[in-house]
Structure formats: C-alpha cells, structure tokens
C-alpha positions as CSV (number, residue, x, y, z in Angstrom):
1,M,64.4,97.8,35.4
2,G,64.0,94.0,35.6
3,A,67.8,93.5,36.1
4,R,67.8,96.0,38.9
5,M,64.9,94.2,40.7
6,K,66.8,90.9,40.3
7,H,69.9,92.5,41.8
8,N,68.0,94.0,44.7
9,S,66.2,90.7,45.3
10,L,69.5,88.8,45.3
11,L,71.0,91.4,47.6
12,L,68.1,91.0,50.1
13,T,68.5,87.2,49.9
14,V,72.2,87.5,50.7
15,I,71.5,89.9,53.6
16,A,68.8,87.7,55.0
17,T,71.0,84.6,54.8
18,L,73.8,86.4,56.6
19,V,71.5,87.6,59.4
20,L,70.1,84.0,59.8
21,F,73.6,82.6,59.9
22,M,74.7,85.1,62.5
23,L,71.7,84.4,64.7
24,N,72.1,80.7,64.4
25,T,75.8,80.7,65.2
26,G,75.6,83.1,68.1
27,C,77.5,85.9,66.3
28,V,74.8,88.3,67.4
29,L,74.1,88.6,71.1
30,S,70.6,89.2,72.3
31,A,70.0,92.3,74.4
32,E,69.8,90.1,77.5
33,E,73.1,88.5,76.6
34,T,74.8,91.8,75.9
35,L,73.6,93.2,79.3
36,Q,74.9,90.1,81.1
37,R,78.2,90.4,79.4
38,K,78.4,94.0,80.6
39,I,77.6,92.9,84.1
40,Q,80.3,90.2,84.1
41,S,83.0,92.4,82.6
42,V,82.7,95.6,84.5
43,D,85.0,94.4,87.3
44,R,87.6,92.9,85.0
45,F,89.2,95.9,83.2
46,W,92.5,94.1,82.8
47,E,91.0,91.4,80.6
48,Y,90.1,93.8,77.8
49,G,91.7,96.4,75.8
50,R,91.0,99.9,77.0
51,D,88.5,100.8,74.2
52,E,86.7,97.5,74.4
53,Y,86.4,97.8,78.2
54,I,85.0,101.3,77.9
55,S,82.4,100.2,75.2
56,L,81.4,97.3,77.4
57,T,80.7,99.5,80.4
58,R,78.8,102.3,78.6
59,I,75.0,101.6,78.8
60,R,72.0,103.0,77.1
61,S,69.2,104.5,79.2
62,E,66.9,101.5,78.6
63,E,69.7,99.2,79.8
64,G,70.0,101.4,82.9
65,V,66.3,100.9,83.6
66,Q,66.8,97.1,83.3
67,L,69.8,97.2,85.6
68,V,68.0,99.1,88.3
69,E,65.3,96.4,88.2
70,L,67.9,93.6,88.3
71,I,69.7,94.8,91.4
72,G,67.1,93.4,93.8
73,N,66.3,90.4,91.7
74,T,69.8,88.9,91.2
75,N,70.8,85.9,93.2
76,S,74.5,86.8,93.0
77,A,76.1,89.4,95.3
78,D,78.9,89.8,92.7
79,D,76.4,90.6,90.0
80,A,74.6,93.1,92.3
81,E,77.9,94.9,92.9
82,N,78.8,94.9,89.2
83,I,75.3,96.3,88.4
84,K,75.8,99.1,90.9
85,L,79.2,99.9,89.4
86,L,77.7,100.0,85.9
87,L,75.0,102.4,87.1
88,V,77.6,104.6,88.8
89,L,79.9,104.7,85.7
90,N,76.9,105.9,83.7
91,C,75.6,108.3,86.4
92,I,72.2,106.5,86.6
93,K,70.5,107.2,89.8
94,H,69.5,104.4,92.1
95,R,69.6,103.7,95.8
96,I,73.3,103.6,96.5
97,E,73.7,105.4,99.9
98,E,74.8,102.2,101.6
99,S,77.0,101.1,98.7
100,R,80.8,101.1,98.6
101,F,80.3,103.0,95.3
102,S,78.9,106.1,96.9
103,Q,82.2,107.9,97.0
104,L,83.0,106.9,93.4
105,R,79.5,108.2,92.3
106,Q,80.1,111.5,94.1
107,Y,83.5,111.8,92.3
108,I,82.2,110.9,88.8
109,C,78.7,112.4,88.8
110,D,78.7,115.1,91.4
111,S,82.2,116.7,91.1
112,G,83.5,115.0,94.3
113,S,87.1,115.4,95.3
114,I,89.9,113.2,94.1
115,Q,91.4,113.2,97.6
116,S,88.3,111.5,99.0
117,L,88.3,108.9,96.3
118,M,92.0,108.2,96.7
119,Q,91.5,107.9,100.5
120,Q,88.7,105.4,100.1
121,A,90.7,103.4,97.4
122,S,93.8,103.2,99.6
123,T,92.1,102.1,102.8
124,N,90.4,99.1,101.2
125,F,92.3,97.1,98.6
126,S,89.2,96.0,96.9
127,N,88.4,99.7,96.1
128,L,91.7,100.4,94.4
129,S,90.2,99.6,91.0
130,F,88.1,102.8,91.5
131,L,91.3,104.7,90.5
132,I,91.0,103.7,86.8
133,Y,87.9,106.0,86.7
134,V,89.8,109.2,87.6
135,K,89.2,112.2,85.4
136,P,91.9,113.3,83.1
137,Q,92.9,116.3,85.3
138,D,93.6,113.9,88.2
139,R,95.3,111.1,86.2
140,D,98.9,112.2,86.7
141,S,98.6,112.6,90.5
142,V,97.0,109.1,90.7
143,I,99.8,107.6,88.6
144,K,102.4,109.1,90.9
145,F,100.4,107.8,93.9
146,L,100.3,104.3,92.5
147,D,104.0,104.4,91.7
148,L,104.7,105.3,95.4
149,Y,102.2,102.7,96.6
150,V,103.9,100.0,94.6
151,K,107.4,101.1,95.9
152,F,106.1,101.0,99.4
153,W,104.7,97.4,99.1
154,K,107.9,96.2,97.3
155,K,110.0,97.6,100.1
156,I,107.8,95.8,102.7
157,Q,108.2,92.6,100.8
158,N,112.0,93.0,100.4
159,E,112.4,93.6,104.1
160,E,110.4,90.4,104.8
161,K,107.9,92.2,107.0
162,I,105.1,90.2,108.5
163,F,102.5,91.7,106.3
164,S,102.7,91.6,102.5
165,I,100.1,92.1,99.8
166,G,101.6,89.4,97.5
167,A,102.9,89.5,94.0
168,S,99.5,89.2,92.3
169,N,98.2,92.2,94.2
170,L,101.3,94.2,93.2
171,E,100.6,93.2,89.6
172,Y,97.1,94.4,90.0
173,L,98.3,97.8,91.1
174,L,100.6,97.9,88.1
175,E,97.6,97.0,85.8
176,I,95.7,100.0,87.3
177,R,98.6,102.3,86.7
178,D,99.2,101.0,83.2
179,F,95.5,101.5,82.4
180,L,95.8,105.1,83.5
181,K,99.0,105.6,81.5
182,D,97.2,104.3,78.4
183,G,94.6,107.0,78.7
184,G,92.4,105.9,81.6
185,Y,88.6,105.6,81.4
186,W,87.7,109.2,80.6
187,K,89.3,111.1,77.8
C-alpha cells in the first residue's frame, strides 16, 4: 500500500508541475482569451484548417451570454460584427434586425432560402463569405455559382473593362469555393 501511495503522490506532483508550467508559459488560454480568439478568428476562415476554424467558431451557451453582453460594450466595430457573426453561427438570439447578418441567421437558424442568401452575398462583396456557411444540400449549387462568378470576373479583367475586382478578391472567391469543396462549414 505504501508503494502505491508514493506512486500516486508522485503522479499528482508531476500533474501539478505540468499544469503550473502550462499556465506560466501561456499554453493554456483563459476563458477570456479563448473568447477573444474566437471573436478575432471568425471572419478569417482562410487562415485556419477547416476543422480548426469550425471548432473556433462553435461556442458554449455561457460564452453566448458573454458575447451578447459584449456587443454593446466593445469599442471596435469589427469586434461587434464578429460577435454578431459568432452568435448567428450558433443560433443564439440577440437583437440583429438591423444587422447585415439577418439573412444569414434566417438561412441557418430558421430554414431561410439559399436563393435569398446567395442574392445578398452576390450584391455586396463583403457578404460573399456567408457562402461558406451553406448547408450540405446547397453546397454543390453554390460551388457552381462561385465557379461562374469567378469566370465572369476573369473575363471582365481579360477584356480590360473599367471595373475589376482585383486578383486578391478573385483569390478570395476561390478560397470560399475551396472551403466548400473541402466539406464546408456544416457536415
């Protein structure tokens, strides 16, 4: 029995040492740091692998409560938009009527139509990223749409028309398409 107690004591000491090491070196993020990382990463899907991005944007109910409280208290308009997006992706209710995310929320949480979402996404370039959140049954049609959209803009560029969206925006469209081809946000 004495040997077993020594072994357990040694094991507890090793675990405690590892935990202290992780806390002191920043290997473990606090709840606030984790939430801030989620806020900062939600609009940057291309910087992460698909699975990592999905895990970063899934929130627990207590995090949702914190995010709802943060919307009005943040000094950054970008953070406020990212918080709204996180809440929408997790179908957490908040005052969103005036938000550009209302159509996305309707699609994800309330069985809205893919046509309405695609129309909103294609009329405002900053909303094109909404397309990474399409449901599996709509994924193929959105991929086809993006392929046609890219061809259209490439043709405009090749014909040297006055208006062009630029190479980085074309690359962004391809990132969205590739994210969908890799499985998209929803399985």
